N, C-alpha and C positions, 0 to 999 in steps of 0.2 A: 551142629554148631551150638554152643552154649546159649542159653537165653540171654541175649544181649540188649535188653531194653534199659539196663542200667550198667554203665561201665564206669568204674571209678579208677582214676590214675593216681598212683602214689609213687613217691621217690623223692630223692634229695633235690635241693635247689640246683638248677642248672641241668637237670635231666631232660628237660624239654616237655614237661607235662602240659603246659598251655599250648605250645605250638603243635606238638604231636596230637594233643587232644582235639584241636580244631580240624586237622586233616582227618583224623579217625572218625569224628562225628560226621564229617562230610561223606566219607566212604560208607559208613554204617547207616546213613540217612537218619541220624539222630541230632538233637540240638546240642550245643556245646555250652557248658557252664563252668565257672571257676569260683572256688570258695573265696579266694582272696579278693577277686573283683566284686563279688556279692557283699563281702564285708565292707569294702570301700564305698560301694553304692549305698548301702544302708546307713553307714555312719557319716558319709560326706567327708571322709578323711582318708588319706592314704595309709598304708601299713606302717611305714616308718614313723608317722605322726602318732598312730595308735600306740606303738611300742614306746615312744618317747613319753607320752602322757600316762598311759595305763600300765606300762611295763609288759613283759612277756605274758605274765599271768592274765592280765586284762585282755590281751589279744587272744590268748588261748580260750578264755571264757566266751568271747564273741565267736571264735572259730567253732567251738563245740556247739553252740546254739545254732549257727548257720548250717553246720554239717548235719545235725539231727534233722533238720528240715529238708535239706537238699538231697540227702540220700533216699528220701522217699519220692522224689520226682521220678516220673517215667519218661522213657525215650530220651535219655540224656547220657552224654559222656562228660563226666565230672572230673576236672583237674582239682587236686587238693594242694594245700601248702605242705611243704617238706616236713613240718613238725606235727602234722595232724595225728600221726600214729602214737604220739607220746601219751595220750590219754586212752585208758582201756575202753571207755565209753565210745570213743571215736572208732577204735579198732572193731569193736562189736558191731556198730552201725554199718561200717564199710563192708565187713566180711559177711554180715547177715542179710544185707539188702541188695547186693549187686555182685557183678563180676569185677574183681580187683586185679588190675594190672600193675606190676612194679616195673617202672621204667628205671633201669639201673644205669648208672653212670659212674665211672671211676672218679676218685678224688681229683686226679690230675685233670680230667675233663671238666669236672665242676669248676675247678680253679680257672681253667682257660675260659669257660663260658660266663663266669660271673665277675671276672676281674675288673670290668669297667662299669658294673651295675651299682649304683649308689641307692637303690631301692631295697636293699637287703639288710635289714637292721642287724642281724646276727653277725654280718661280716664287716661291720664298721669299726670295730674295736679289735686291736691285736692283729695277729697274723692270720689272714683269711684261710691259707692252706691248713694251718693247724686247727682252726675252728672247724673247717670242713671235715678233716680227719676225725676230730672228736665227735662231731655230730653223726658221722657215718658209723662209728663204732657203736653208738647207742641205737641208732635208728635202723640200720640195715637188718638186724634180726627181727625188728618189729614189722618192717615191710614184708620180709619173707614169711613171717608168721601168718599174715592175712592174705598174701597173694594167691590168686588162682593161676596167674601166668606171670612169668618174669621175662623181660626182653631187654637186651643190652642196647644202649643208644649211642655209645662212643663213636662208632665207625661209620655211621650213616647219617644222611640228612633227615630232618623230621618227617618229610613226606615219605621217604623210603622206609623209615621205621613204621610209620602208620600202615603202609602197604604191606609190609612184612608181617605185621601184627595181625592184620585181617586174614592173610593167607594162613598164618599158623593157627588162628582160631577156627577157620573153616576146616583145616586138616584134622583138628581135634574132634570134630563132630562126626 
């Protein structure tokens, strides 16, 4: 089994990073943490408000600072924001400090899972499906670049994905 005292979940919005991460942490007997939740706790503001006031650049600066710290925590399953891979410094921190799992979801599934969610700033303007396609075109190669393991999340419940992931990781050892 790979050394799994730091498991980092990357992938697009709607892939299930937070939900799957909670199940995975429970099964691996690790604590669960989420970069977006940590940013909100530290700022006292939600992500859409930060985007409105500081723009995406301001949010990404906060995200990078939080990620730099959180990727050094031990005994953690860490869910990250979908755009965390955009900065090379973040990719280096993730790839160099833990086991990176790419939770892959098709764009159609992302659309289905996010269509009623008003907490996703990048989906509030324009056609959400087109935005998700454009984001995936840029981000998918970056997720794959740092992934130690890739698992598809479309066809299973979050709990089933977490169970399957634990089995696959055990089989690799």
